[in-house]
Steps between C-alpha positions, in 0.01 A plus 500: 500500500655173382847656483461652848384167641792312345741764625355477849533121514853516360615760757320319782655163413848650477454688828384188686777285351770758569368547855526126561855494361600778742446249779605181321818619325821366657718789391412822688604711201249314285237563769558875475477485120170314524384764749575773248305306236207473742504877554499569126210265429304643793559848361356374172186386685469845656517657155220270379263621774586866432725561803797644312629688804523183709674320215758779471557503877543122502763511227685809620501429875505123530684397184726803484590515867390212720568209265834644384595553865415136572716397206805694620456382860476136394800528267721699740434313825680172551202299622524126548163392364576133562492557875182707468320211328601244762208596727246505216344163585480587868302818426282332237209420740487862616495623141224256406294616802539866403406419139185318614398795719553750217309279253212469747485877546498557123220248452298665776543843340409375153200308631357798688330646193318177416417385854402837652438759227342739751840545664656614175201724426542681831863592445593854406560526128768707336357789296493474123820655368485372144497847346813617680866433436660200663739699718232744621256218579764308693593811697137568588453149637829481691495849653130499596363156582829330589697798634549355850609161367735676259658702782529187716677317219742792467577490873560123488740539208681784680542287815624207290756723326628639831520149644699374200745790535544439874557127451758542224680806641649331805854531638729216402838460669798513269316685222628847417238765427522824313520808724447814293624740772835321531541498123439872477742571790789317335818694422783435263747440784285232657401332175811500279823328592804535279728197460849509360530188292847373421570392141417133450299472822135512581316682774 
């Protein structure tokens, strides 16, 4: 138990510190690296509580796909981060207000059990799934109790994906696009032009 407790506090401290550095780091590449570290430490916390499937999904999906995608986007796009930080002080009051609201909501949720325990006692409890495998227990909960919320989340993600494709796939004047039908209809006469080059001269 002592080793598990020390491991928990170590992973939790690293996760909180790395999460803070994601926001505070000046270099966006460093922010993505700290984000990957946060994902790994959070996966370690999932392993400690026996949720191996969630830990694997966190590493495979978020670290292997999302975080790496963020890294390539940040490194490939020529973004002027100096101009982006110019309006930081102007938006600071709004950010502080949002942080206060979120902190208040968290305190209200955490204080519900101590202030009004009858409210927590009346909530529907999740059935005991300790004797089942992690993946089977998670599937039972998601596809029975939370099936409508799960389907709604899928629809929201689908709409977001379609919206991102529509916003990025717009017509830009002066940009040549690939037309597969024209490429397949090309002939040798219309594609190849023979030039007779004189000795000592270029084309």
